[in-house]
C-alpha positions, 0 to 999 in steps of 0.5 A: 499500499502507498506510504504515508506519514503523519507526525504529531507534536507530543502533548496531553492533546497531540497536535498533528504537524502540518505537511507542506511542500518544499519551495522547490525540489532543487532544495531537496537536491541541495540539501542532499549534497550538503548532508548526503546521509539524508540518503545514506550514510554509506554512500559517497557522492561523486556526481551531480547533474551529469549529462548522459550520451542520450542528453539527459541529466542524471541528478546525483551519482554515489559510490558504495564501500564495494565500488558499486554505483548508486544512481539517484533520481529526484521526481521533480514534476514527473509522476513516480512511474515516469521517474522510474522509466527515466531512471532505468534509462539512465541506468543503461548508460551508467552500466557502461561507464568504465573506471576512467569514466567514473574518475572523470565524473568525480573530477567534475563534481569535486574539482581538483580531488582524486576519487581514489584518495577521497574513496580511501579516506571515506571508506578505510580501503583501496578503491579496486579499478576492477571492482568499480561499477560491477553493480549498480543501484537505482534510487528514486526520491519522491514525495508521493507514491501510488500502488501502481508504482510500488508493484513495479519497484517490487516487480523489478527487484524480484527480476534482479533489478535493484531498484528502490524509492526513498519517499520523503515528506516535509512538515511545519513545526513552528518556524522549522521545517521537518524532513522525514524519510521511509524506503519502499524497499528494506536497504538491506534487501537492496544492498543484497539484491545489487550484489551480483556483478556484471559478469554474473548477470545470468540469474538463476534460482538461489541455491540456499548457500550464503556468501560472506566476506571476512575482512582478516587483517582489517581489525579482525582476526580469522584465528579469533573466528576459528577459535570462538565461532563467528563471522563479523563486520563493522564500522558503517551500517553498510558493512553490518546490516547484511549480517542480519540476513543470516538466520539460524541454521543457514550455511555460510561460505567464508572467503577472505578478500585477497586470500581465498575461502577459508571455511564453511559453517552453520549460523547458530544465532542472529547478529549481536553488537560487540558490547553484547557478544559473549564467547565460551573460554577456558575460564567460562563465558566472558565478553568477547572484547575482553579476549579479542585478538584484534581491535574489531572497532573497539572505538565504536563499542557504544555506537550502535551504527558503527560497532562491530557485529557478530554472527555466531557460527559452528564451523563444519570445515576450515583452513588457515589463511595460508591454505585459502582456496582461490581459483580462477572464476570463483565468486567474490564480493565485498558485501559482508554477506550476500545470497548470490543467484549466479551460475558462477556462485553455484559452480563456485560452491560445487568446487568448494565442496571438494576442498571442504569435504566436511561441508555437510557435516551434522 
């Protein structure tokens, strides 16, 4: 059903705030550029009013920590359905952009700045040219949404076209104006849906096997994960929110970027923040952070947005980092967790089962 917000001022007799319209949608675009967190704290803006080869103008472009591209279109005077059609047309152009094209776009957006340097500063790791624009999302920003548009968005996502709508409203509260937002599709689902790369576009039914990227050496330790039974991610919501996809009983194959696959296990619980995660030790159950062999974003221990999160896992079969399994053509992705629906993932799992013969241990 169409999304609609209402806000009341808290009092003995609550008073509804009046919904108003912004003077111009340009005002919203300016606010997003000034505070990109209105869209997401996990994206970095790289382009504005970029002209496509078809003559259209893309309102905003952003890049995610895995170097995927986010195309953002404001509805302006279009119907939501027209805005979605236009965004898909622009996405066809974005799909063909090279690493050099995207660097040039950023150069026009942030004159004199380096995309690679700013990406490193923003996300804490290097920008891999081979990963740039291997996948993308479409986001339409709209102040109204009808049931037909909602059905279209749902249908496209079921067909592995990652598109979302950020619905916003503005309310008057005295001399202040308040902006509210709501996503049509859970951003976690949108991130998972966008995980397929260009090389993996051929889709097939999901094989039920989860993939996880574990950042060994980036403030966490595979030896800890083996000893205490977990996978983890942290630093921003982008790295932690996909951990929520995992449920007890799920099987997950773990890869260390730059090394290869190091283990397979069964999930035994849901994602837990670092401050609450406890493990069994020789001296009994203790807070993990008291025995951790690495930092695990300790500085964000009390910040629910940036804290490390842990998913407990019972390991079925593992290898040390030096024996990690990596063969040509094996699946890889920088999302902490994803559920790939590509032939490459199916064949990767089939090959991994030979390297990890206890993959289905009881």
